[in-house]
C-alpha positions as CSV (number, residue, x, y, z in Angstrom):
1,M,4.2,8.2,-11.4
2,P,6.3,11.1,-10.1
3,D,9.5,10.6,-8.3
4,L,9.4,10.1,-4.6
5,V,10.8,12.0,-1.6
6,L,12.3,9.8,1.1
7,S,12.4,10.0,4.9
8,G,15.3,8.7,6.9
9,D,15.3,5.6,8.9
10,G,18.9,4.6,9.1
11,S,19.5,3.6,5.5
12,P,22.1,5.2,3.2
13,A,19.6,7.5,1.5
14,E,19.1,10.8,3.3
15,P,15.8,12.2,4.5
16,G,14.3,14.7,2.1
17,R,16.3,13.4,-0.8
18,V,14.3,13.2,-4.1
19,L,14.4,9.8,-5.7
20,G,13.3,8.4,-9.0
21,T,10.7,5.7,-8.7
22,A,13.2,3.1,-9.7
23,A,15.6,4.2,-7.0
24,A,12.8,4.2,-4.4
25,V,11.8,0.7,-5.4
26,D,15.4,-0.4,-5.2
27,L,15.6,0.9,-1.7
28,V,12.5,-1.0,-0.6
29,V,13.8,-4.2,-2.2
30,D,17.1,-3.9,-0.5
31,R,15.3,-3.4,2.9
32,L,13.2,-6.4,2.2
33,R,16.1,-8.6,1.3
34,R,18.0,-7.6,4.5
35,R,15.1,-8.5,6.7
36,P,14.9,-12.1,8.0
37,H,11.8,-14.0,7.0
38,A,10.6,-17.0,8.9
39,G,7.8,-19.4,8.0
40,P,6.6,-21.4,5.0
41,G,4.8,-18.5,3.3
42,P,6.0,-15.6,1.2
43,A,7.6,-12.4,2.3
44,V,4.9,-9.7,2.3
45,V,5.3,-6.0,1.5
46,A,2.4,-3.7,2.4
47,V,2.0,-0.3,0.6
48,D,-0.4,1.9,2.6
49,G,-1.4,5.5,2.7
50,P,-4.4,7.7,1.9
51,S,-6.3,7.6,-1.4
52,G,-4.5,9.3,-4.3
53,A,-1.0,9.0,-2.9
54,G,0.3,6.8,-5.6
55,K,0.2,3.4,-3.9
56,T,-1.0,1.3,-6.9
57,D,1.7,2.7,-9.3
58,F,4.4,2.2,-6.7
59,A,3.2,-1.3,-5.8
60,T,3.2,-2.2,-9.6
61,A,6.8,-1.0,-10.0
62,L,7.8,-2.8,-6.8
63,A,6.2,-6.1,-8.0
64,H,8.0,-5.8,-11.3
65,A,11.4,-5.4,-9.5
66,L,10.5,-8.5,-7.4
67,D,10.4,-10.7,-10.4
68,G,6.7,-10.3,-11.1
69,A,5.5,-10.8,-7.5
70,P,1.7,-11.1,-7.2
71,V,-0.1,-7.9,-6.2
72,V,-3.2,-7.9,-3.9
73,A,-5.3,-4.7,-4.2
74,M,-7.4,-3.7,-1.2
75,D,-9.8,-2.3,-3.8
76,D,-10.8,-5.8,-4.4
77,L,-11.7,-6.5,-0.8
78,Y,-13.5,-3.4,0.3
79,P,-17.2,-4.2,0.5
80,G,-18.3,-0.8,-0.9
81,W,-17.8,2.8,0.0
82,D,-18.4,2.2,3.7
83,G,-16.3,-1.0,3.8
84,L,-12.7,0.1,4.8
85,E,-12.9,-1.3,8.3
86,A,-14.4,-4.5,7.1
87,A,-11.7,-5.2,4.6
88,V,-8.9,-5.4,7.2
89,P,-10.0,-8.6,8.7
90,L,-10.8,-10.0,5.2
91,L,-7.2,-9.3,4.2
92,T,-6.0,-11.2,7.2
93,A,-8.3,-14.2,7.1
94,E,-8.7,-14.8,3.3
95,V,-5.3,-13.6,1.9
96,L,-2.4,-13.3,4.4
97,A,-3.2,-16.2,6.9
98,P,-3.4,-18.8,4.0
99,L,-0.3,-17.4,2.3
100,G,1.6,-17.4,5.7
101,A,0.7,-21.1,6.0
102,G,2.3,-21.8,2.6
103,R,-1.1,-22.2,0.8
104,P,-2.5,-20.2,-2.1
105,A,-5.1,-17.5,-1.0
106,R,-8.6,-17.5,-2.5
107,F,-11.0,-14.6,-2.1
108,R,-14.1,-13.2,-4.0
109,R,-13.3,-9.8,-5.6
110,Y,-15.9,-7.2,-4.8
111,D,-18.0,-6.1,-7.8
112,W,-18.4,-2.4,-7.3
113,A,-21.0,-2.1,-10.0
114,A,-23.1,-5.0,-8.7
115,G,-22.6,-4.2,-5.0
116,R,-21.6,-7.8,-4.1
117,R,-18.6,-10.1,-4.1
118,G,-18.0,-11.7,-7.5
119,E,-15.2,-13.6,-9.2
120,L,-12.8,-15.8,-7.5
121,V,-9.2,-14.6,-7.2
122,V,-6.4,-17.0,-6.4
123,V,-3.1,-15.6,-5.1
124,P,-0.3,-18.1,-5.5
125,A,2.2,-18.8,-2.7
126,A,5.0,-16.9,-4.4
127,P,8.3,-15.9,-2.7
128,V,7.1,-12.4,-2.2
129,V,3.6,-10.9,-2.3
130,V,2.8,-7.2,-2.5
131,V,-0.4,-5.8,-0.9
132,E,-1.5,-2.3,-1.6
133,G,-4.3,-0.1,-0.5
134,V,-5.7,1.8,2.5
135,G,-5.8,-0.5,5.5
136,C,-3.2,-3.1,4.6
137,G,-0.8,-1.6,7.1
138,A,-3.2,-2.0,10.1
139,R,-2.1,-3.8,13.2
140,E,-4.3,-6.9,12.6
141,P,-2.5,-8.1,9.4
142,A,0.9,-6.8,10.7
143,A,1.9,-10.3,12.0
144,H,2.0,-11.4,8.3
145,V,3.8,-8.3,6.9
146,D,7.5,-8.2,6.6
147,L,7.9,-4.6,5.4
148,L,5.4,-1.7,5.6
149,V,5.8,1.2,3.2
150,W,3.8,4.5,3.7
151,L,3.0,6.7,0.8
152,D,1.5,10.1,1.2
153,A,0.9,13.5,-0.6
154,A,-0.9,16.8,0.0
155,P,-4.7,16.5,0.1
156,A,-5.1,18.7,-2.9
157,V,-2.7,16.7,-4.9
158,R,-4.3,13.4,-3.9
159,F,-7.9,14.8,-4.7
160,A,-6.7,15.8,-8.2
161,R,-5.3,12.4,-8.8
162,G,-8.4,10.7,-7.6
163,M,-10.6,12.7,-9.8
164,A,-8.3,12.1,-12.8
165,R,-8.1,8.4,-12.1
166,D,-11.8,7.6,-11.2
167,G,-13.6,10.5,-12.7
168,E,-16.5,12.5,-11.3
169,T,-18.1,9.3,-9.9
170,Y,-15.5,9.5,-7.1
171,R,-16.4,13.0,-6.1
172,P,-19.4,12.4,-3.9
173,H,-17.5,9.6,-2.1
174,W,-14.2,11.5,-1.5
175,R,-15.0,12.9,1.9
176,R,-16.9,9.8,3.0
177,W,-13.9,7.7,2.3
178,A,-11.3,10.2,3.7
179,A,-13.3,10.3,7.0
180,Q,-12.9,6.5,7.3
181,E,-9.1,6.8,6.4
182,E,-8.5,9.3,9.1
183,V,-10.1,7.1,11.8
184,L,-8.3,4.0,10.7
185,F,-4.9,5.7,10.3
186,A,-5.2,7.5,13.7
187,R,-6.1,4.4,15.6
188,E,-3.6,2.1,13.9
189,E,-0.8,4.7,13.9
190,T,0.1,3.3,10.4
191,R,2.4,6.1,9.3
192,A,4.3,6.0,12.6
193,R,4.7,2.2,12.3
194,A,5.9,2.2,8.7
195,D,9.4,0.9,7.9
196,V,9.9,3.3,5.0
197,R,7.9,6.5,4.3
198,F,7.6,8.5,1.1
199,R,5.9,11.5,-0.2
200,S,5.0,11.9,-3.9
201,D,4.3,15.7,-4.0
202,P,7.8,17.2,-3.5
203,P,8.3,20.9,-4.5
204,G,10.1,21.9,-7.7
205,P,9.7,21.0,-11.3
206,G,9.2,17.4,-12.3
207,G,7.9,16.2,-8.9
208,G,9.6,13.3,-7.1
209,L,9.3,10.7,-4.3
210,V,10.5,12.2,-1.1
211,R,11.4,10.2,1.9
212,E,10.2,11.5,5.2
213,P,12.3,11.4,8.5
214,A,11.6,8.3,10.5
215,D,10.8,10.3,13.6
216,A,8.8,13.2,11.9
């Protein structure tokens, strides 16, 4: 993925500074390790933001840096194209609550082709679990989340990525999904509540991850 642009929240890295993905991941790992964690379950990092912002790639890199932490994708929980709101309580009840109690989590992955829940997924009670996808930073699961990362990019950039990733099958659903995102993010104030915020569409050659100001 491109580098990220950071936003300031009191850490040594300055707002607006372009970071490589590895450096951005290191910053998040450092923040997580400095944050006290209570309870028998794993520490949880949630990576939220609109579709096409680069959440999956960032979560994958973060999980690798966290010694292969399990990654739970919200794509496996949404019950179809109108299922964003419904996936948030599923995340809490079927994934985060069991993990928080020190137990493995079990849920049925949604089969997008068949239009129903399918294979059983087991998430082990590892030291750290990464959750990525729209809605994982909502208020309901927040009690189980130790660190919330927000990732964003310009709409045109995100749309191009979505088409490249999912092909033309995604085109008729883009606005439908984006409308659900807007409602959820506005109500939950996800971006404002994030511990660390990045943009993945900085100006200049080569791109980058840019961190946004905490109070922007």
